Backbone as CSV, one residue per row, in Angstrom:
resi,resn,N_x,N_y,N_z,CA_x,CA_y,CA_z,C_x,C_y,C_z
1,MET,24.830,6.061,-18.868,24.660,5.555,-17.583,24.339,6.724,-16.615
2,ARG,23.139,6.893,-15.747,22.950,7.724,-14.902,23.595,7.410,-13.606
3,THR,24.356,8.324,-12.844,24.758,8.035,-11.608,23.648,8.435,-10.548
4,ARG,23.825,8.271,-9.501,22.868,8.750,-8.314,23.417,10.224,-7.804
5,TRP,24.499,10.487,-8.068,25.039,11.943,-7.794,24.629,12.703,-8.897
6,GLN,24.485,14.090,-8.448,24.331,15.244,-9.383,25.582,16.203,-8.620
7,THR,25.911,17.111,-9.731,26.760,18.000,-9.166,26.336,19.662,-9.706
8,ASN,26.723,20.598,-8.952,26.684,21.859,-9.543,28.193,22.512,-9.098
9,LYS,28.334,23.846,-9.241,29.404,24.483,-9.005,30.051,24.202,-7.531
10,GLY,29.327,23.938,-6.590,30.055,23.919,-5.381,29.781,22.794,-4.434
11,SER,28.774,21.710,-5.331,28.688,20.510,-4.360,28.355,19.369,-5.373
12,VAL,28.505,17.986,-4.715,28.042,16.903,-5.079,27.036,16.453,-4.289
13,TYR,25.804,15.992,-4.826,24.541,15.893,-3.931,23.720,14.831,-4.434
14,ASN,22.967,14.229,-3.610,21.862,13.218,-4.117,20.599,13.601,-3.054
15,VAL,19.812,14.119,-3.234,18.710,14.936,-2.719,17.374,14.418,-3.006
16,ALA,16.611,13.689,-2.234,15.454,12.916,-2.720,14.263,13.132,-1.711
17,TYR,13.164,13.081,-2.456,12.207,13.325,-1.258,11.050,12.408,-1.482
18,HIS,10.184,11.685,-0.828,8.969,10.956,-0.856,8.053,11.953,-0.485
19,ILE,7.191,12.474,-1.227,6.243,13.132,-0.752,4.572,12.889,-1.014
20,ILE,3.856,12.892,-0.359,2.478,12.436,-0.295,1.560,13.623,-0.131
21,TRP,0.484,13.843,-0.777,-0.430,15.034,-0.444,-1.850,14.669,-1.033
22,CYS,-2.836,14.980,-0.561,-4.278,14.588,-0.758,-5.237,15.746,-1.453
23,PRO,-6.075,15.379,-2.079,-7.077,16.558,-2.548,-7.875,16.798,-1.076
24,LYS,-8.600,18.123,-1.330,-9.228,18.659,-0.158,-10.416,17.566,0.055
25,TYR,-10.878,17.638,1.229,-12.094,16.483,1.906,-11.541,15.158,1.607
26,ARG,-10.132,14.675,0.884,-9.795,13.430,0.376,-10.622,13.025,-0.446
27,ARG,-11.059,13.899,-1.435,-12.152,13.461,-2.579,-11.173,12.815,-3.492
28,LYS,-11.995,11.910,-4.107,-11.680,10.698,-5.013,-11.908,11.366,-6.405
29,VAL,-11.021,12.796,-6.593,-10.874,13.164,-8.006,-10.036,12.987,-9.036
30,LEU,-9.046,12.265,-8.591,-7.797,12.152,-9.416,-7.851,10.906,-10.047
31,THR,-8.985,11.095,-11.046,-9.202,9.696,-12.017,-9.434,10.179,-13.293
32,GLY,-9.317,9.249,-14.354,-9.284,9.250,-15.864,-8.680,10.507,-16.175
33,ASP,-9.309,11.261,-16.969,-8.529,12.471,-17.645,-7.737,13.416,-16.734
34,ILE,-8.381,13.716,-15.520,-7.950,14.554,-14.347,-6.571,13.948,-14.111
35,SER,-6.694,12.740,-13.883,-5.390,12.160,-13.424,-4.278,12.124,-14.392
36,GLU,-4.487,11.769,-15.615,-3.624,12.088,-16.916,-2.959,13.268,-16.875
37,ARG,-4.049,14.054,-16.904,-3.444,15.567,-16.941,-2.528,16.066,-15.847
38,PHE,-2.867,15.799,-14.831,-2.147,16.042,-13.422,-0.598,15.475,-13.760
39,LYS,-0.669,14.271,-14.088,0.612,13.675,-14.271,1.595,14.256,-14.907
40,ALA,1.140,14.837,-16.494,2.001,15.402,-17.519,1.851,17.062,-16.562
41,LEU,1.251,17.715,-15.996,1.685,19.006,-15.392,2.726,18.818,-14.362
42,LEU,2.834,17.688,-13.629,3.567,17.527,-12.496,5.027,17.544,-13.346
43,TYR,5.128,16.519,-14.568,6.174,16.331,-15.096,6.959,17.879,-15.728
44,GLU,5.758,18.326,-16.259,6.259,19.954,-16.898,6.831,20.804,-15.790
45,GLN,6.022,20.804,-14.690,6.566,21.943,-13.495,7.978,21.449,-13.103
46,ALA,8.154,19.991,-12.878,9.224,19.462,-12.255,10.405,19.834,-13.320
47,ALA,10.391,19.623,-14.609,11.162,19.880,-15.586,11.947,21.477,-15.637
48,LYS,10.818,22.253,-15.378,10.871,23.799,-15.449,11.984,23.956,-14.357
49,PHE,12.112,23.446,-13.277,12.687,23.806,-12.146,14.087,23.002,-11.976
50,GLY,14.193,21.881,-12.851,15.371,20.974,-12.983,15.020,19.808,-12.081
51,TRP,14.140,19.456,-11.520,13.827,18.497,-10.547,13.417,17.164,-11.457
52,VAL,13.725,16.054,-10.766,13.433,14.779,-11.388,12.455,13.798,-10.911
53,ILE,11.388,13.666,-11.396,10.651,12.942,-10.653,10.896,11.123,-11.076
54,GLU,11.376,10.689,-10.057,11.831,9.125,-10.250,10.774,8.302,-10.195
55,SER,9.506,8.253,-9.535,8.571,7.605,-9.632,7.506,8.382,-9.009
56,LEU,5.976,8.259,-9.476,4.992,8.880,-9.347,3.638,7.725,-9.343
57,GLU,2.795,7.926,-8.489,1.708,7.134,-8.307,0.494,7.862,-7.878
58,VAL,-0.558,8.108,-8.928,-1.785,9.072,-8.521,-2.881,7.968,-8.116
59,MET,-3.217,7.983,-7.205,-4.275,7.422,-6.504,-5.590,8.353,-6.537
60,PRO,-6.927,7.835,-6.737,-8.076,8.586,-6.657,-7.923,9.818,-5.702
61,ASP,-7.550,9.461,-4.384,-7.700,10.472,-3.227,-6.204,10.867,-2.819
62,HIS,-4.928,10.413,-3.391,-3.876,10.895,-2.907,-2.667,10.672,-3.899
63,VAL,-1.571,11.191,-3.581,-0.499,11.281,-4.606,0.816,10.663,-3.855
64,HIS,1.487,9.916,-4.547,2.736,9.622,-4.066,3.793,9.907,-4.941
65,LEU,4.917,10.852,-4.822,6.015,11.399,-5.378,7.119,10.993,-5.086
66,PHE,8.162,10.558,-5.800,9.619,10.534,-5.325,10.141,11.211,-6.222
67,ILE,10.961,12.354,-5.711,11.545,13.353,-6.742,12.921,13.841,-6.333
68,LYS,13.671,13.924,-7.087,15.144,14.321,-6.962,15.270,15.975,-7.124
69,ALA,15.886,16.518,-6.325,16.187,17.933,-6.482,17.534,18.568,-6.097
70,ASN,17.529,19.697,-6.461,18.634,20.525,-6.179,18.946,20.915,-4.633
71,PRO,20.045,20.859,-3.854,20.119,21.155,-2.392,19.646,22.536,-2.026
72,ILE,19.603,23.571,-3.199,19.286,24.778,-2.675,17.660,24.961,-2.690
73,ASP,17.009,24.079,-3.194,15.629,23.950,-3.163,14.945,23.391,-1.993
74,PRO,14.207,24.552,-1.034,13.710,23.818,0.035,12.625,22.835,-0.345
75,VAL,12.061,21.834,0.278,11.073,21.012,0.228,9.949,21.733,0.162
76,ALA,9.549,22.684,0.938,8.183,23.238,0.895,8.105,24.132,-0.115
77,ARG,9.307,24.650,-1.038,9.001,25.209,-2.244,8.705,24.520,-3.429
78,ILE,9.246,23.161,-3.344,8.672,21.927,-4.254,7.374,21.727,-4.206
79,VAL,7.074,21.594,-2.979,5.811,21.236,-2.849,4.820,22.452,-3.266
80,ALA,4.845,23.460,-2.878,4.326,24.830,-3.252,4.075,25.008,-4.656
81,GLN,5.318,24.667,-5.379,5.262,25.095,-6.969,4.342,23.857,-7.689
82,LEU,4.391,22.617,-7.016,3.843,21.309,-8.014,2.208,21.581,-7.281
83,LYS,2.189,21.814,-6.156,0.614,21.980,-5.807,0.054,23.043,-6.490
84,GLY,0.732,24.242,-6.192,-0.044,25.429,-6.946,-0.190,25.368,-8.262
85,TYR,0.671,25.000,-8.872,0.676,25.037,-10.534,-0.493,23.999,-10.857
86,THR,-0.405,22.664,-10.456,-1.558,21.560,-10.735,-2.869,21.896,-10.537
87,SER,-3.174,22.646,-9.193,-4.269,23.154,-8.837,-4.917,24.130,-9.910
88,HIS,-4.094,25.074,-10.128,-4.422,26.183,-11.013,-4.765,25.785,-12.406
89,MET,-3.976,25.033,-12.897,-4.143,24.404,-14.244,-5.245,23.348,-14.363
90,LEU,-5.430,22.401,-13.446,-6.490,21.531,-13.361,-7.944,22.185,-13.388
91,ARG,-8.040,23.163,-12.371,-9.229,23.860,-12.081,-9.695,24.754,-13.198
92,LEU,-8.478,25.235,-14.011,-8.913,26.064,-15.414,-9.351,24.991,-16.376
93,GLU,-9.073,23.729,-16.451,-9.341,22.916,-17.535,-10.406,21.855,-17.085
94,PHE,-10.654,21.681,-16.112,-11.745,20.872,-15.588,-12.805,21.557,-14.489
95,PRO,-13.669,22.368,-15.123,-14.267,23.277,-14.185,-15.262,22.572,-13.041
96,SER,-15.487,21.233,-13.301,-15.955,20.269,-12.380,-15.606,20.402,-11.136
97,LEU,-14.173,20.594,-10.991,-13.291,20.594,-9.990,-13.602,21.984,-9.283
98,GLN,-14.092,23.096,-9.858,-14.311,24.311,-9.002,-15.559,24.235,-8.326
99,THR,-16.386,23.656,-8.927,-17.780,23.588,-8.326,-17.975,22.637,-6.954
100,ARG,-16.916,21.561,-7.277,-16.947,20.380,-6.153,-16.299,20.805,-5.028
101,MET,-15.169,21.537,-5.022,-14.323,21.959,-4.067,-13.882,23.218,-3.810
102,PRO,-13.641,23.851,-2.736,-13.148,25.333,-2.574,-11.875,25.589,-3.018
103,THR,-10.897,24.362,-2.747,-9.724,24.285,-3.236,-9.117,22.903,-3.779
104,LEU,-8.147,22.605,-4.639,-8.061,21.431,-5.066,-7.372,20.370,-3.977
105,TRP,-6.277,21.077,-3.498,-5.405,20.388,-2.236,-5.567,20.864,-0.986
106,THR,-5.064,20.088,0.087,-5.392,20.317,1.332,-4.211,21.028,1.524
107,ARG,-3.821,21.811,2.535,-2.847,22.527,2.731,-1.487,21.709,3.214
108,SER,-1.669,20.493,3.986,-0.814,19.727,4.398,-0.010,18.582,3.398
109,TYR,1.013,18.392,3.697,1.528,17.109,2.841,2.605,16.385,4.038
110,TYR,2.978,14.999,3.479,4.048,14.265,4.067,5.065,14.341,3.134
111,VAL,6.329,14.470,4.017,7.677,14.423,3.239,8.608,13.696,3.877
112,GLU,9.319,12.610,3.401,10.340,11.972,3.941,11.608,12.088,3.125
113,THR,12.776,12.302,3.460,13.956,12.426,2.804,14.272,11.018,2.574
114,ILE,14.982,10.710,1.347,15.374,9.285,0.816,16.707,9.393,0.555
115,GLY,17.442,8.420,1.192,19.006,8.402,0.662,19.448,7.063,0.372
116,HIS,20.460,6.801,-0.043,20.920,5.619,-0.974,21.561,4.661,0.569
117,ILE,21.995,5.649,1.368,22.613,4.968,2.737,21.604,5.120,3.719
118,SER,21.593,3.942,4.568,20.498,4.070,5.695,21.131,5.087,6.746
119,GLU,20.100,5.446,7.744,20.394,6.440,8.633,21.596,5.809,9.620
120,ASP,21.475,4.249,10.084,22.344,3.693,10.768,23.699,3.428,10.195
121,THR,23.782,3.183,8.914,25.245,3.279,8.200,25.765,4.381,8.386
122,ILE,25.240,5.790,8.441,25.749,6.976,8.450,26.278,7.313,10.011
123,ARG,25.410,6.929,10.979,25.627,6.992,12.356,27.111,6.303,12.521
124,ARG,27.072,4.988,12.221,28.241,4.178,12.289,29.457,4.639,11.686
125,TYR,29.339,5.266,10.432,30.369,5.988,9.904,31.309,7.152,10.738
126,ILE,29.994,8.031,10.965,30.489,9.298,11.655,31.187,8.872,13.101
127,GLU,30.580,8.030,13.610,31.118,7.517,15.157,32.325,7.072,14.897
128,GLY,32.694,6.119,13.743,34.218,5.698,13.542,35.092,6.550,12.855
129,GLN,34.618,7.788,12.708,35.910,8.472,12.006,36.981,8.978,13.139
130,LYS,36.748,9.080,14.256,37.752,9.281,15.434,38.785,8.056,15.491
131,LYS,38.083,6.710,15.509,38.960,5.882,15.379,40.063,5.624,14.466
132,LYS,40.096,6.263,13.351,40.825,6.290,12.229,42.208,6.713,12.447
């Protein structure tokens, strides 16, 4: 049975992110073999760094990723590793991507932290500490 918490030498944590990013010009290139290979590359790179992909949905023009990571890994590094590796590999394996676009991904992304407990619950918990 998997718990929602992970541990390392100095902490117990549950760090998760919802990340969205798009191909350059929002082109609909994430289809067919490219989409399948992209998914495999994401899982490969995540495993290399010890991140766990909880959920993944690849649309033709954007990606939704729910990933759990170690608290020492900044989200910018996670995104950079995933986007950089997949761009490099997909452009090598699918030359059509090189001719259609100067780069595979836009520079931007959306990220939201995801927790088991709501923001309101945490606020109430902290505010109630002095009353104990």
